[in-house]
All heavy atoms as an XYZ file, in Angstrom:
1000
protein
N      77.749     86.407    116.765
C      76.668     87.258    116.291
C      76.583     87.149    114.772
O      77.605     87.172    114.086
C      76.950     88.704    116.732
C      75.890     89.687    116.381
S      76.225     91.294    117.161
C      75.006     92.272    116.338
N      75.375     87.072    114.282
C      75.138     86.955    112.846
C      75.409     88.302    112.171
O      75.013     89.358    112.669
C      73.686     86.549    112.611
C      73.284     86.484    111.165
C      71.783     86.267    111.012
O      71.123     85.842    111.968
O      71.289     86.546    109.908
N      76.111     88.262    111.069
C      76.417     89.472    110.310
C      75.131     90.000    109.686
O      74.477     89.310    108.908
C      77.450     89.144    109.226
C      78.072     90.303    108.500
C      78.839     91.204    109.462
C      79.012     89.799    107.426
N      74.744     91.218    110.116
C      73.510     91.819    109.610
C      73.579     93.331    109.783
O      74.426     93.824    110.525
C      72.299     91.252    110.335
C      72.249     91.593    111.811
C      70.998     90.976    112.464
N      70.779     91.467    113.784
C      71.428     91.079    114.871
N      72.376     90.171    114.781
N      71.143     91.588    116.054
N      72.705     94.064    109.112
C      72.721     95.524    109.254
C      72.543     95.942    110.713
O      71.882     95.264    111.499
C      71.537     95.984    108.405
C      71.329     94.885    107.415
C      71.702     93.614    108.154
N      73.147     97.060    111.046
C      73.050     97.605    112.398
C      71.912     98.620    112.397
O      71.970     99.624    111.682
C      74.379     98.264    112.811
C      75.500     97.228    112.769
C      74.266     98.900    114.186
C      76.879     97.830    112.924
N      70.892     98.337    113.222
C      69.704     99.184    113.252
C      69.557     99.896    114.592
O      69.154    101.053    114.639
C      68.443     98.341    112.950
C      67.192     99.190    112.979
C      68.585     97.629    111.608
N      69.913     99.222    115.669
C      69.721     99.788    117.015
C      71.061     99.971    117.711
O      72.087     99.436    117.276
C      68.856     98.852    117.872
O      69.586     97.633    118.100
C      67.517     98.535    117.197
N      71.017    100.686    118.829
C      72.229    100.846    119.640
C      72.691     99.496    120.184
O      73.886     99.255    120.319
C      71.987    101.826    120.794
C      72.001    103.277    120.383
C      73.363    103.779    119.934
O      74.376    103.508    120.621
O      73.421    104.448    118.890
N      71.759     98.618    120.475
C      72.120     97.270    120.944
C      72.872     96.514    119.843
O      73.880     95.854    120.107
C      70.864     96.502    121.368
C      71.166     95.142    121.964
C      69.907     94.422    122.431
O      68.906     95.088    122.751
O      69.960     93.186    122.479
N      72.378     96.616    118.602
C      73.081     96.016    117.462
C      74.492     96.603    117.349
O      75.455     95.890    117.088
C      72.352     96.296    116.142
C      71.003     95.618    116.024
O      70.735     94.653    116.766
O      70.215     96.085    115.176
N      74.572     97.910    117.522
C      75.856     98.620    117.422
C      76.845     98.098    118.465
O      77.995     97.779    118.138
C      75.591    100.113    117.591
C      76.806    100.993    117.660
C      77.645    101.155    116.559
C      77.115    101.687    118.815
C      78.757    101.984    116.610
C      78.223    102.521    118.881
C      79.037    102.667    117.778
O      80.142    103.491    117.845
N      76.405     97.988    119.711
C      77.299     97.476    120.761
C      77.716     96.036    120.479
O      78.865     95.654    120.682
C      76.630     97.602    122.129
C      76.544     99.045    122.624
C      76.057     99.139    124.060
N      74.700     98.613    124.232
C      73.581     99.301    124.019
N      73.650    100.551    123.625
N      72.398     98.746    124.210
N      76.808     95.236    119.954
C      77.146     93.865    119.581
C      78.166     93.822    118.456
O      79.095     93.002    118.471
N      78.007     94.714    117.498
C      78.955     94.775    116.382
C      80.340     95.165    116.880
O      81.347     94.610    116.426
C      78.460     95.762    115.333
N      80.409     96.107    117.826
C      81.702     96.489    118.397
C      82.351     95.311    119.124
O      83.570     95.128    119.050
C      81.540     97.685    119.340
C      81.140     99.005    118.672
C      80.918    100.077    119.726
C      82.177     99.450    117.653
N      81.537     94.502    119.790
C      82.084     93.300    120.453
C      82.638     92.318    119.416
O      83.686     91.712    119.629
C      81.025     92.633    121.332
C      80.735     93.371    122.626
C      79.869     92.553    123.583
N      78.542     92.268    123.053
C      77.483     93.092    123.154
N      77.616     94.255    123.773
N      76.316     92.751    122.652
N      81.940     92.180    118.298
C      82.418     91.295    117.227
C      83.738     91.806    116.657
O      84.653     91.019    116.393
C      81.379     91.169    116.114
C      80.218     90.283    116.472
C      80.652     88.862    116.771
O      81.285     88.213    115.909
O      80.378     88.391    117.886
N      83.845     93.102    116.489
C      85.096     93.677    115.987
C      86.226     93.387    116.962
O      87.323     92.987    116.556
C      84.939     95.192    115.729
C      84.047     95.409    114.500
C      86.293     95.866    115.549
C      83.645     96.848    114.259
N      85.962     93.572    118.252
C      86.982     93.259    119.265
C      87.390     91.791    119.187
O      88.565     91.452    119.277
C      86.464     93.566    120.679
C      86.487     95.040    121.007
O      87.205     95.807    120.330
O      85.784     95.430    121.957
N      86.414     90.911    119.031
C      86.692     89.473    118.981
C      87.528     89.106    117.756
O      88.430     88.275    117.834
C      85.368     88.699    118.965
C      85.522     87.191    118.988
C      84.176     86.486    118.946
N      83.506     86.594    117.674
C      83.794     85.874    116.587
N      84.772     84.981    116.621
N      83.121     86.033    115.457
N      87.236     89.754    116.631
C      87.895     89.413    115.371
C      89.184     90.195    115.124
O      89.922     89.883    114.189
C      86.926     89.661    114.198
C      85.684     88.766    114.182
C      84.645     89.323    113.218
C      86.063     87.340    113.826
N      89.442     91.189    115.970
C      90.612     92.052    115.754
C      91.886     91.207    115.688
O      92.085     90.321    116.507
C      90.719     93.072    116.873
C      91.611     94.207    116.485
C      92.879     94.421    116.905
C      91.310     95.251    115.573
N      93.389     95.545    116.312
C      92.443     96.086    115.483
C      90.195     95.562    114.805
C      92.487     97.203    114.669
C      90.233     96.679    114.001
C      91.377     97.486    113.944
N      92.722     91.489    114.719
C      93.970     90.747    114.570
C      93.827     89.482    113.756
O      94.741     88.652    113.727
N      92.687     89.322    113.082
C      92.480     88.127    112.255
C      93.564     88.037    111.182
O      94.041     89.048    110.664
C      91.097     88.169    111.607
N      93.949     86.840    110.880
C      94.980     86.597    109.868
C      94.479     87.030    108.490
O      93.331     86.746    108.127
C      95.346     85.113    109.821
C      96.065     84.619    111.058
C      97.447     85.228    111.210
O      98.150     85.396    110.191
O      97.823     85.538    112.352
N      95.344     87.688    107.727
C      94.956     88.108    106.373
C      94.534     86.914    105.520
O      95.118     85.837    105.594
C      96.229     88.750    105.813
C      96.997     89.187    107.027
C      96.692     88.158    108.080
N      93.481     87.149    104.736
C      93.008     86.123    103.815
C      92.092     85.086    104.430
O      91.644     84.177    103.738
N      91.786     85.211    105.706
C      90.920     84.233    106.363
C      89.466     84.713    106.351
O      89.194     85.910    106.165
C      91.348     84.018    107.831
O      91.198     85.260    108.549
C      92.789     83.528    107.916
N      88.523     83.791    106.560
C      87.120     84.200    106.671
C      86.906     85.185    107.824
O      86.057     86.071    107.736
C      86.374     82.884    106.929
C      87.266     81.822    106.384
C      88.666     82.323    106.580
N      87.696     85.045    108.882
C      87.578     85.962    110.021
C      87.949     87.390    109.616
O      87.318     88.347    110.056
C      88.447     85.496    111.196
C      87.953     84.249    111.877
C      88.310     82.963    111.124
O      89.185     82.994    110.216
O      87.693     81.926    111.445
N      88.973     87.518    108.769
C      89.343     88.858    108.305
C      88.217     89.455    107.459
O      87.907     90.643    107.577
C      90.635     88.828    107.492
C      91.041     90.239    107.053
C      92.083     90.262    105.953
O      92.071     89.380    105.082
O      92.894     91.207    105.981
N      87.590     88.641    106.628
C      86.471     89.122    105.808
C      85.316     89.568    106.696
O      84.690     90.609    106.442
C      86.026     88.032    104.835
N      85.056     88.802    107.748
C      84.001     89.189    108.692
C      84.358     90.506    109.391
O      83.501     91.373    109.552
C      83.789     88.107    109.746
C      83.007     86.926    109.282
C      82.735     85.977    110.438
O      83.525     85.873    111.368
N      81.609     85.296    110.368
N      85.598     90.633    109.808
C      86.049     91.863    110.460
C      85.829     93.053    109.535
O      85.275     94.081    109.953
C      87.525     91.749    110.850
C      88.178     92.998    111.432
C      87.503     93.426    112.727
C      89.670     92.751    111.657
N      86.238     92.925    108.284
C      86.052     94.016    107.326
C      84.574     94.368    107.167
O      84.212     95.549    107.097
C      86.641     93.643    105.957
C      88.159     93.638    105.949
O      88.771     94.195    106.884
O      88.729     93.066    105.002
N      83.729     93.353    107.117
C      82.289     93.587    106.960
C      81.726     94.306    108.187
O      80.962     95.273    108.061
C      81.559     92.266    106.727
N      82.111     93.857    109.382
C      81.627     94.513    110.604
C      82.103     95.961    110.682
O      81.348     96.859    111.055
C      82.056     93.741    111.860
C      81.210     92.552    112.166
C      81.598     91.249    112.187
C      79.822     92.554    112.485
N      80.539     90.437    112.497
C      79.435     91.217    112.691
C      78.867     93.545    112.618
C      78.127     90.852    113.021
C      77.555     93.195    112.953
C      77.205     91.859    113.142
N      83.353     96.186    110.325
C      83.878     97.560    110.355
C      83.090     98.439    109.396
O      82.722     99.575    109.741
C      85.393     97.571    110.032
C      85.882     98.984    109.754
C      86.184     96.952    111.181
N      82.784     97.948    108.212
C      82.004     98.729    107.246
C      80.613     99.041    107.774
O      80.117    100.167    107.635
C      81.887     97.977    105.914
O      83.151     97.849    105.312
N      79.979     98.049    108.392
C      78.648     98.273    108.955
C      78.680     99.289    110.094
O      77.812    100.163    110.191
C      78.051     96.947    109.445
C      77.636     95.964    108.357
C      77.324     94.595    108.957
C      76.441     96.505    107.578
N      79.687     99.183    110.965
C      79.814    100.128    112.076
C      80.074    101.534    111.555
O      79.481    102.508    112.032
C      80.913     99.671    113.065
C      81.325    100.799    113.993
C      80.423     98.479    113.877
N      80.944    101.674    110.565
C      81.226    102.995    109.995
C      79.955    103.619    109.425
O      79.697    104.808    109.621
C      82.307    102.902    108.923
C      83.690    102.694    109.484
C      84.751    102.471    108.415
O      84.399    102.214    107.226
O      85.935    102.547    108.763
N      79.163    102.835    108.711
C      77.919    103.354    108.135
C      76.951    103.782    109.243
O      76.323    104.845    109.155
C      77.275    102.304    107.237
N      76.827    102.973    110.285
C      75.933    103.302    111.399
C      76.409    104.565    112.106
O      75.615    105.461    112.399
C      75.855    102.123    112.381
C      74.901    102.377    113.527
C      73.538    102.144    113.374
C      75.355    102.850    114.751
C      72.655    102.380    114.410
C      74.481    103.082    115.795
C      73.128    102.848    115.625
O      72.249    103.086    116.662
N      77.707    104.655    112.377
C      78.245    105.822    113.068
C      78.076    107.089    112.238
O      77.782    108.150    112.787
C      79.721    105.615    113.408
C      79.932    104.644    114.544
C      81.392    104.353    114.831
O      82.264    104.638    113.967
O      81.674    103.828    115.918
N      78.263    106.971    110.935
C      78.106    108.146    110.065
C      76.682    108.689    110.149
O      76.467    109.897    110.168
C      78.461    107.773    108.629
C      78.428    108.933    107.672
C      78.903    108.515    106.298
C      78.891    109.708    105.362
N      79.353    109.355    104.029
N      75.727    107.786    110.238
C      74.319    108.193    110.280
C      73.873    108.612    111.678
O      73.172    109.611    111.832
C      73.436    107.042    109.787
C      71.967    107.379    109.722
C      71.175    106.240    109.127
C      69.695    106.598    109.050
N      68.907    105.490    108.492
N      74.293    107.878    112.707
C      73.755    108.088    114.050
C      74.691    108.810    115.018
O      74.243    109.300    116.050
C      73.346    106.740    114.659
C      72.260    106.070    113.900
N      70.938    106.398    114.033
C      72.306    105.092    112.956
C      70.209    105.649    113.229
N      71.018    104.849    112.566
N      75.966    108.847    114.711
C      76.955    109.499    115.572
C      77.909    110.332    114.719
O      79.118    110.112    114.743
C      77.768    108.464    116.369
C      76.948    107.555    117.216
N      76.383    107.957    118.388
C      76.586    106.257    117.053
C      75.710    106.946    118.915
N      75.819    105.902    118.121
N      77.368    111.274    113.958
C      78.259    112.028    113.062
C      79.265    112.859    113.848
O      78.955    113.371    114.928
C      77.302    112.928    112.277
C      76.094    113.061    113.136
C      76.006    111.769    113.925
N      80.459    112.947    113.315
C      81.469    113.784    113.942
C      81.432    115.145    113.269
O      81.369    115.236    112.046
C      82.881    113.176    113.797
O      83.122    112.926    112.419
C      83.016    111.886    114.570
N      81.449    116.194    114.077
C      81.405    117.523    113.473
C      82.685    117.781    112.685
O      83.765    117.366    113.094
C      81.304    118.462    114.679
C      81.807    117.674    115.831
C      81.563    116.232    115.515
N      82.524    118.456    111.562
C      83.698    118.776    110.758
C      84.382    119.995    111.357
O      83.733    120.989    111.696
C      83.303    119.050    109.323
C      82.905    117.797    108.594
C      82.953    118.012    107.094
O      83.019    119.111    106.603
N      82.915    116.915    106.365
N      85.674    119.890    111.491
C      86.456    121.002    112.000
C      86.666    122.020    110.889
O      86.804    121.653    109.729
C      87.815    120.504    112.484
C      87.818    119.431    113.570
C      89.248    119.012    113.879
C      87.129    119.934    114.824
N      86.711    123.296    111.268
C      87.069    124.292    110.260
C      88.587    124.259    110.108
O      89.291    123.560    110.858
C      86.507    125.672    110.614
C      87.219    126.390    111.741
O      88.384    126.089    112.060
O      86.609    127.307    112.316
N      89.155    124.964    109.127
C      90.594    124.887    108.886
C      91.472    125.234    110.096
O      92.468    124.548    110.347
C      90.811    125.870    107.732
C      89.532    125.780    106.956
C      88.469    125.682    108.023
N      91.101    126.233    110.863
C      91.918    126.590    112.034
C      91.833    125.489    113.087
O      92.851    125.089    113.666
C      91.501    127.964    112.612
C      92.232    128.243    113.919
C      91.769    129.073    111.608
N      90.645    124.959    113.324
C      90.500    123.850    114.269
C      91.278    122.630    113.792
O      91.849    121.894    114.592
C      89.016    123.500    114.444
C      88.211    124.578    115.132
C      86.715    124.367    115.002
O      86.268    123.734    114.017
O      85.979    124.857    115.873
N      91.289    122.410    112.480
C      92.038    121.299    111.900
C      93.530    121.456    112.178
O      94.203    120.502    112.581
C      91.781    121.206    110.382
O      90.392    120.941    110.167
C      92.615    120.125    109.736
N      94.047    122.664    111.969
C      95.466    122.918    112.243
C      95.769    122.704    113.713
O      96.747    122.045    114.067
C      95.859    124.348    111.805
C      95.771    124.482    110.287
C      97.267    124.698    112.295
C      95.831    125.913    109.790
N      94.925    123.234    114.586
C      95.136    123.075    116.034
C      95.126    121.590    116.434
O      95.965    121.142    117.205
C      94.081    123.844    116.832
C      94.282    125.344    116.812
C      93.272    126.029    117.741
N      93.440    127.451    117.749
C      94.356    128.099    118.450
N      95.210    127.433    119.191
N      94.424    129.418    118.402
N      94.167    120.845    115.906
C      94.090    119.409    116.224
C      95.329    118.685    115.716
O      95.908    117.852    116.423
C      92.825    118.808    115.616
N      95.756    119.002    114.511
C      96.953    118.367    113.942
C      98.185    118.691    114.797
O      99.018    117.812    115.049
C      97.150    118.830    112.498
C      98.210    118.081    111.770
N      97.999    116.848    111.220
C      99.504    118.383    111.531
C      99.116    116.418    110.653
N     100.048    117.333    110.828
N      98.268    119.927    115.241
C      99.395    120.323    116.091
C      99.379    119.524    117.399
O     100.413    119.020    117.837
C      99.341    121.829    116.378
C      99.677    122.689    115.165
S      99.375    124.454    115.415
C     100.604    124.816    116.684
N      98.202    119.399    117.989
C      98.090    118.664    119.257
C      98.443    117.188    119.078
O      99.207    116.621    119.853
C      96.672    118.796    119.803
C      96.483    118.126    121.142
C      95.079    118.328    121.695
O      94.455    119.369    121.415
O      94.617    117.419    122.418
N      97.912    116.562    118.031
C      98.148    115.136    117.789
C      99.608    114.834    117.495
O     100.082    113.734    117.756
C      97.288    114.619    116.643
C      95.816    114.663    116.902
C      95.184    114.561    118.119
C      94.783    114.827    115.940
N      93.827    114.656    117.956
C      93.547    114.817    116.629
C      94.776    114.986    114.569
C      92.322    114.955    115.996
C      93.558    115.118    113.926
C      92.354    115.103    114.634
N     100.305    115.804    116.925
C     101.692    115.579    116.510
C     102.703    116.303    117.384
O     103.882    116.371    117.032
C     101.862    115.996    115.047
C     101.105    115.082    114.123
O     101.541    113.977    113.854
N      99.948    115.520    113.655
N     102.230    116.844    118.500
C     103.107    117.569    119.433
C     103.857    118.710    118.754
O     105.020    118.962    119.047
C     104.093    116.615    120.123
C     103.388    115.657    121.057
O     102.411    116.073    121.709
O     103.804    114.492    121.137
N     103.175    119.392    117.824
C     103.747    120.585    117.204
C     103.409    121.790    118.070
O     102.354    121.840    118.702
C     103.186    120.824    115.798
C     103.629    119.833    114.753
C     102.800    119.520    113.694
C     104.873    119.223    114.788
C     103.183    118.630    112.705
C     105.277    118.334    113.807
C     104.425    118.035    112.773
O     104.805    117.158    111.792
N     104.288    122.754    118.076
C     104.074    123.984    118.837
C     103.753    125.123    117.866
O     103.899    124.982    116.652
C     105.334    124.350    119.629
O     106.385    124.632    118.698
C     105.752    123.216    120.569
N     103.388    126.251    118.452
C     103.157    127.426    117.621
C     104.459    127.846    116.942
O     104.445    128.347    115.824
C     102.579    128.567    118.451
C     102.100    129.718    117.609
C     101.249    130.707    118.363
O     100.549    130.337    119.301
N     101.297    131.961    117.961
N     105.579    127.596    117.606
C     106.884    127.893    116.988
C     107.104    127.024    115.745
O     107.668    127.497    114.750
C     108.008    127.686    117.991
N     106.670    125.765    115.795
C     106.766    124.896    114.613
C     105.926    125.453    113.469
O     106.356    125.469    112.313
C     106.304    123.475    114.940
C     107.175    122.777    115.958
O     108.406    122.952    115.909
O     106.614    122.062    116.817
N     104.721    125.915    113.810
C     103.861    126.503    112.789
C     104.488    127.782    112.239
O     104.451    128.027    111.027
C     102.465    126.794    113.356
C     101.455    127.379    112.373
C     101.181    126.417    111.220
C     100.166    127.734    113.102
N     105.098    128.578    113.112
C     105.754    129.818    112.675
C     106.872    129.516    111.680
O     107.011    130.208    110.666
C     106.297    130.574    113.881
N     107.658    128.475    111.959
C     108.726    128.099    111.025
C     108.142    127.698    109.675
O     108.679    128.045    108.625
C     109.572    126.966    111.598
C     110.628    127.425    112.595
C     111.591    126.318    112.985
N     111.002    125.290    113.822
C     110.765    125.425    115.133
N     111.079    126.552    115.742
N     110.235    124.450    115.821
N     107.028    126.986    109.715
C     106.401    126.536    108.477
C     105.821    127.712    107.678
O     105.985    127.782    106.461
C     105.295    125.525    108.796
C     104.597    124.888    107.607
C     105.535    123.945    106.879
C     103.357    124.152    108.068
N     105.173    128.627    108.369
C     104.493    129.734    107.693
C     105.378    130.950    107.466
O     104.992    131.873    106.759
C     103.233    130.144    108.470
C     102.165    129.067    108.644
C     100.963    129.628    109.373
C     101.770    128.448    107.315
N     106.551    130.976    108.105
C     107.486    132.053    107.822
C     107.663    133.095    108.901
O     108.611    133.869    108.845
N     106.758    133.160    109.878
C     106.948    134.127    110.965
C     106.021    133.787    112.138
O     104.972    133.165    111.955
C     106.691    135.560    110.502
O     105.311    135.812    110.376
N     106.452    134.240    113.313
C     105.652    134.030    114.522
C     104.336    134.781    114.433
O     103.286    134.274    114.827
C     106.430    134.482    115.753
C     107.594    133.570    116.083
C     108.413    134.078    117.230
N     107.573    134.320    118.406
C     107.986    134.942    119.494
N     109.216    135.390    119.576
N     107.177    135.106    120.508
N     104.407    136.023    113.934
C     103.181    136.821    113.873
C     102.166    136.200    112.913
O     100.967    136.181    113.196
C     103.498    138.264    113.478
O     104.061    138.315    112.189
N     102.646    135.675    111.795
C     101.733    135.041    110.828
C     101.061    133.819    111.454
O      99.845    133.638    111.336
C     102.499    134.643    109.569
C     101.585    134.175    108.459
C     102.315    133.997    107.145
N     102.895    135.268    106.752
C     104.103    135.402    106.202
N     104.843    134.339    105.969
N     104.567    136.580    105.862
N     101.827    133.006    112.156
C     101.251    131.825    112.807
C     100.220    132.250    113.849
O      99.127    131.677    113.931
C     102.352    130.992    113.449
N     100.558    133.250    114.638
C      99.642    133.746    115.658
C      98.364    134.287    115.037
O      97.256    134.007    115.508
C     100.328    134.833    116.485
O      99.432    135.374    117.425
N      98.504    135.056    113.979
C      97.332    135.627    113.314
C      96.428    134.538    112.742
O      95.203    134.631    112.836
C      97.772    136.589    112.213
C      98.364    137.868    112.736
C      99.028    138.709    111.658
O      99.259    138.211    110.528
O      99.326    139.878    111.961
N      97.011    133.508    112.167
C      96.209    132.402    111.621
C      95.472    131.693    112.753
O      94.255    131.479    112.691
C      97.086    131.414    110.818
C      96.330    130.108    110.537
C      97.544    132.049    109.517
N      96.190    131.337    113.816
C      95.574    130.602    114.924
C      94.522    131.425    115.665
O      93.581    130.865    116.227
C      96.641    130.114    115.896
C      97.559    129.018    115.362
C      98.631    128.674    116.385
C      96.769    127.771    114.970
N      94.683    132.744    115.651
C      93.721    133.622    116.324
C      92.674    134.188    115.370
O      91.949    135.111    115.729
C      94.458    134.746    117.052
C      95.216    134.212    118.242
O      94.658    133.534    119.088
N      96.513    134.493    118.296
N      92.637    133.643    114.159
C      91.633    133.997    113.159
C      91.690    135.471    112.745
O      90.688    136.085    112.422
C      90.231    133.637    113.643
C      90.066    132.170    113.928
C      88.726    131.862    114.560
N      88.644    130.473    114.900
C      88.233    129.517    114.066
N      87.873    129.805    112.844
N      88.197    128.261    114.461
N      92.865    136.029    112.771
C      93.069    137.410    112.333
C      93.518    137.458    110.868
O      93.469    138.500    110.248
C      94.138    138.105    113.188
C      93.874    138.091    114.671
C      92.774    139.036    115.030
C      92.638    139.099    116.554
N      91.365    139.616    116.949
N      94.019    136.325    110.363
C      94.521    136.249    108.992
C      94.003    134.952    108.375
O      94.060    133.889    108.985
C      96.049    136.242    109.003
C      96.670    136.088    107.626
C      98.164    135.837    107.699
N      98.884    136.992    108.186
C      99.670    137.762    107.438
N      99.830    137.478    106.161
N     100.304    138.783    107.954
N      93.531    135.067    107.149
C      93.058    133.882    106.429
C      94.246    133.102    105.877
O      95.301    133.672    105.583
C      92.147    134.306    105.287
N      94.052    131.817    105.746
C      95.067    130.991    105.113
C      95.180    131.363    103.635
O      94.171    131.570    102.960
C      94.696    129.512    105.211
C      94.779    128.874    106.591
C      94.113    127.509    106.579
C      96.226    128.764    107.035
N      96.398    131.431    103.152
C      96.625    131.661    101.727
C      96.842    130.319    101.042
O      97.082    129.291    101.707
C      97.863    132.543    101.494
O      99.022    131.822    101.943
C      97.747    133.877    102.223
N      96.812    130.330     99.742
C      97.076    129.108     98.979
C      98.468    128.571     99.294
O      98.659    127.359     99.453
C      96.926    129.385     97.477
C      97.057    128.188     96.558
C      96.054    127.097     96.927
C      96.851    128.619     95.121
N      99.442    129.463     99.433
C     100.801    129.041     99.765
C     100.854    128.371    101.145
O     101.511    127.345    101.326
C     101.755    130.241     99.738
C     103.196    129.859    100.030
C     104.136    131.067    100.003
O     103.718    132.159     99.589
O     105.290    130.876    100.400
N     100.144    128.939    102.130
C     100.113    128.336    103.468
C      99.467    126.958    103.414
O      99.962    126.003    104.020
C      99.329    129.226    104.439
C      99.977    130.519    104.797
S      98.829    131.421    105.884
C      99.474    133.068    105.759
N      98.360    126.868    102.692
C      97.657    125.587    102.565
C      98.582    124.554    101.921
O      98.664    123.411    102.377
C      96.354    125.769    101.764
C      95.351    126.574    102.588
C      95.769    124.424    101.337
C      94.144    127.061    101.804
N      99.299    124.960    100.898
C     100.232    124.048    100.228
C     101.303    123.555    101.206
O     101.620    122.359    101.249
C     100.867    124.726     99.020
C     101.871    123.862     98.332
N     101.511    122.769     97.585
C     103.221    123.898     98.312
C     102.592    122.180     97.129
N     103.652    122.848     97.551
N     101.866    124.450    102.003
C     102.900    124.049    102.970
C     102.325    123.117    104.032
O     102.949    122.107    104.387
C     103.510    125.280    103.636
C     104.450    126.040    102.744
C     105.043    127.238    103.469
C     105.998    127.989    102.571
N     106.583    129.142    103.274
N     101.155    123.442    104.559
C     100.531    122.590    105.575
C     100.237    121.201    105.018
O     100.380    120.197    105.719
C      99.256    123.250    106.107
C      99.479    124.463    106.998
C      98.223    125.325    107.084
C      99.928    124.024    108.390
N      99.856    121.163    103.763
C      99.570    119.878    103.127
C     100.854    119.109    102.817
O     101.000    117.944    103.197
C      98.763    120.094    101.845
C      98.614    118.866    101.030
N      97.847    117.794    101.422
C      99.163    118.507     99.839
C      97.925    116.842    100.514
N      98.719    117.251     99.544
N     101.798    119.755    102.159
C     102.986    119.030    101.700
C     103.968    118.719    102.821
O     104.610    117.668    102.801
C     103.681    119.793    100.579
O     104.150    121.040    101.039
N     104.082    119.584    103.808
C     105.083    119.365    104.854
C     104.511    118.714    106.113
O     105.222    117.990    106.801
C     105.782    120.682    105.179
C     106.570    121.198    103.973
C     107.421    122.414    104.278
O     107.919    122.522    105.417
O     107.579    123.242    103.370
N     103.266    118.977    106.426
C     102.667    118.382    107.618
C     101.676    117.273    107.284
O     101.199    116.570    108.159
C     101.976    119.439    108.467
C     102.918    120.231    109.333
C     104.273    120.249    109.291
C     102.530    121.131    110.377
N     104.761    121.105    110.241
C     103.722    121.663    110.927
C     101.324    121.547    110.892
C     103.720    122.577    111.976
C     101.316    122.451    111.932
C     102.510    122.966    112.464
N     101.334    117.130    106.021
C     100.435    116.056    105.614
C      98.970    116.291    105.924
O      98.183    115.352    105.929
N      98.580    117.540    106.179
C      97.159    117.826    106.425
C      96.455    117.812    105.067
O      96.873    118.509    104.145
C      96.965    119.195    107.107
C      97.688    119.235    108.452
C      95.474    119.487    107.287
C      97.641    120.591    109.145
N      95.395    117.031    104.927
C      94.690    116.991    103.645
C      94.228    118.390    103.231
O      93.588    119.105    104.008
C      93.498    116.065    103.914
C      93.952    115.200    105.053
C      94.811    116.098    105.908
N      94.550    118.771    102.015
C      94.225    120.117    101.525
C      92.724    120.391    101.586
O      92.319    121.519    101.875
C      94.752    120.291    100.110
N      91.916    119.360    101.352
C      90.464    119.590    101.350
C      89.943    120.024    102.722
O      88.885    120.633    102.822
C      89.696    118.361    100.836
C      89.845    117.113    101.653
C      91.008    116.230    101.204
O      91.871    116.684    100.435
O      91.041    115.068    101.639
N      90.688    119.731    103.783
C      90.291    120.186    105.114
C      90.681    121.644    105.367
O      90.176    122.270    106.291
C      90.927    119.303    106.198
C      90.576    117.823    106.147
C      91.290    117.086    107.266
C      89.075    117.615    106.217
N      91.581    122.162    104.555
C      92.094    123.521    104.752
C      91.449    124.550    103.832
O      91.546    125.742    104.089
C      93.612    123.533    104.552
C      94.416    122.636    105.491
C      95.863    122.564    105.040
C      94.312    123.132    106.922
N      90.813    124.121    102.770
C      90.275    125.071    101.785
C      88.819    125.445    102.043
O      88.242    126.228    101.299
C      90.424    124.542    100.334
C      91.884    124.398     99.962
C      89.669    123.245    100.140
N      88.227    124.916    103.101
C      86.836    125.245    103.404
C      86.721    126.658    103.949
O      87.628    127.146    104.626
C      86.294    124.276    104.448
C      86.045    122.919    103.857
C      85.412    122.047    104.853
N      86.513    121.245    105.376
C      86.430    120.469    106.406
N      85.348    120.396    107.089
N      87.466    119.766    106.800
N      85.606    127.294    103.702
C      85.401    128.632    104.275
C      85.333    128.556    105.801
O      84.864    127.557    106.360
C      84.045    129.067    103.707
C      83.631    128.057    102.722
C      84.491    126.850    102.893
N      85.776    129.613    106.447
C      85.679    129.717    107.902
C      85.659    131.191    108.278
O      86.041    132.058    107.488
C      86.816    128.966    108.604
C      88.208    129.517    108.352
C      88.827    130.336    109.295
C      88.905    129.205    107.189
C      90.106    130.835    109.067
C      90.171    129.699    106.958
C      90.770    130.514    107.900
O      92.018    131.013    107.682
N      85.206    131.450    109.487
C      85.068    132.828    109.944
C      86.369    133.348    110.527
O      87.076    132.630    111.242
C      83.977    132.928    111.025
C      82.595    132.632    110.452
O      82.362    132.944    109.280
O      81.767    132.101    111.205
N      86.652    134.601    110.219
C      87.762    135.298    110.829
C      87.202    136.146    111.973
O      86.032    136.529    111.948
C      88.496    136.191    109.825
C      89.227    135.469    108.696
C      89.813    136.485    107.729
C      90.313    134.569    109.235
N      88.059    136.467    112.934
C      87.659    137.339    114.036
C      87.671    138.769    113.527
O      88.708    139.289    113.130
C      88.618    137.160    115.211
C      88.155    137.882    116.453
O      87.079    138.520    116.416
O      88.853    137.808    117.473
N      86.526    139.407    113.554
C      86.404    140.746    112.981
C      87.004    141.834    113.875
O      87.183    142.964    113.431
C      84.935    141.070    112.723
N      87.345    141.521    115.100
C      87.828    142.541    116.038
C      89.134    143.151    115.641
O      89.972    142.703    114.996
C      87.954    141.944    117.435
């Protein structure tokens, strides 16, 4: 397939096939350059046509816990107490700067994903 902008879903599927074909290309080869170009084009198309919703900070923590097999007990150890972890996960308590720092420095969650505004449960 000729390297060109992705305009249609058919172009998109073709680009994904090209990425599959080129996957594992040797570094420094023309095939690797093509792979990089296709990946960039696919990323741009997906950003425009298949945007992923941004998670709020609590959803981000939950997703990170799931991906890394962390439990609520792990979060409690990080935040200092079981009740604090529960309150954060149940949107009863807002994240503090100290909590955000710990989540970032110890769990590697990007701070910019944790500092966004989000709704607390008013109940």
